[in-house]
C-alpha positions as CSV (number, residue, x, y, z in Angstrom):
1,X,12.6,54.4,107.5
2,X,12.3,53.1,111.0
3,X,16.0,52.3,111.2
4,X,17.0,55.8,110.0
5,X,14.7,57.4,112.6
6,X,16.2,55.4,115.4
7,X,19.8,56.2,114.4
8,X,19.1,60.0,114.4
9,X,17.3,59.9,117.8
10,X,20.1,58.0,119.6
11,X,23.2,59.8,120.8
12,X,26.2,59.4,118.6
13,X,28.7,56.8,119.9
14,X,31.7,58.4,121.5
15,X,35.2,57.3,120.7
16,X,36.8,55.2,123.5
17,X,39.6,57.7,124.0
18,X,37.2,60.7,124.4
19,X,35.0,58.7,126.8
20,X,38.0,58.6,129.3
21,X,39.0,62.2,128.8
22,X,36.9,63.8,131.5
23,X,37.7,61.3,134.3
24,X,41.3,61.4,133.3
25,X,41.3,65.2,133.4
26,X,39.6,65.3,136.8
27,X,42.1,62.7,138.1
28,X,45.1,64.7,136.8
29,X,43.6,67.9,138.1
30,X,43.3,66.4,141.6
31,X,46.9,65.0,141.4
32,X,48.3,68.4,140.4
33,X,46.3,70.0,143.3
34,X,47.7,67.5,145.7
35,X,51.2,68.1,144.4
36,X,50.7,71.8,144.9
37,X,49.6,71.3,148.5
38,X,52.6,69.1,149.2
39,X,54.9,71.7,147.6
40,X,53.5,74.6,149.7
41,X,54.0,72.5,152.9
42,X,57.5,71.7,152.0
43,X,58.2,75.4,151.1
44,X,56.8,76.5,154.5
45,X,59.0,73.9,156.2
46,X,62.0,75.1,154.3
47,X,61.3,78.7,155.4
48,X,60.9,77.6,159.0
49,X,64.2,75.7,158.8
50,X,66.0,78.7,157.3
51,X,64.7,80.9,160.2
52,X,65.8,78.3,162.7
53,X,69.3,78.3,161.1
54,X,69.5,82.0,161.4
55,X,68.6,81.9,165.0
56,X,71.2,79.1,165.6
57,X,73.9,81.1,163.9
58,X,73.1,84.1,166.0
59,X,73.2,81.9,169.1
60,X,76.6,80.6,168.1
61,X,77.9,84.1,167.5
62,X,76.8,85.1,171.0
63,X,78.3,81.9,172.5
64,X,81.8,82.3,170.9
65,X,83.0,85.1,173.2
66,X,81.8,83.1,176.2
67,X,83.6,80.0,174.9
68,X,86.8,82.1,174.3
69,X,87.0,82.7,178.1
70,X,87.2,79.0,178.7
71,X,89.2,77.7,175.7
72,X,90.4,80.8,173.9
73,X,94.1,81.6,173.3
74,X,94.3,83.8,176.4
75,X,92.8,81.1,178.6
76,X,95.1,78.5,177.2
77,X,98.1,80.7,177.7
78,X,97.1,81.4,181.3
79,X,96.6,77.7,182.0
80,X,100.0,76.9,180.4
81,X,101.7,79.6,182.6
82,X,99.9,78.3,185.7
83,X,101.2,74.8,185.0
84,X,104.8,75.8,184.7
85,X,105.2,76.1,180.9
86,X,107.6,78.8,179.8
87,X,106.5,81.0,176.9
88,X,108.9,81.4,174.0
89,X,110.4,84.9,173.5
90,X,108.3,85.7,170.4
91,X,105.0,84.9,172.2
92,X,105.6,87.7,174.8
93,X,104.7,90.4,172.3
94,X,101.6,88.6,170.9
95,X,98.3,90.3,171.5
96,X,94.7,89.2,170.9
97,X,93.6,91.7,168.2
98,X,89.8,90.9,168.0
99,X,88.4,89.1,171.0
100,X,84.9,89.7,169.7
101,X,83.6,89.4,166.1
102,X,84.2,92.4,163.8
103,X,81.3,94.9,163.5
104,X,79.1,94.4,160.5
105,X,78.4,97.5,158.4
106,X,75.4,97.7,156.2
107,X,76.4,98.8,152.7
108,X,73.7,100.7,150.7
109,X,72.3,98.8,147.8
110,X,73.1,100.1,144.4
111,X,70.3,102.2,143.0
112,X,68.9,102.3,139.5
113,X,69.6,105.6,137.7
114,X,67.7,106.6,134.6
115,X,68.7,109.4,132.3
116,X,66.4,110.6,129.5
117,X,67.8,112.6,126.6
118,X,65.2,114.6,124.6
119,X,66.2,115.3,121.1
């Protein structure tokens, strides 16, 4: 009877797989949290790089008319004429159509239309 009493008073033996479940869960939870932190940092870096790209594209668009003064078609034609080159007859009627970028028009976004028919 003494043996039966001691077996009921002691804690039941846990299986080996279940004994590691809680430390494994905590470890995996910390790993996923760390992965989330790294993911958010990379996302913030990507957004910063996209903003920087937009600023650079705007700077390039502003610099193109300034560069056209130096190495654009009219500057090259003026340099060629100053250095004694003779233009061909077809080139006399050539005109620079758009020295600056074309204007950008904002088109309205399509809207959602909902029609209800009561019967």
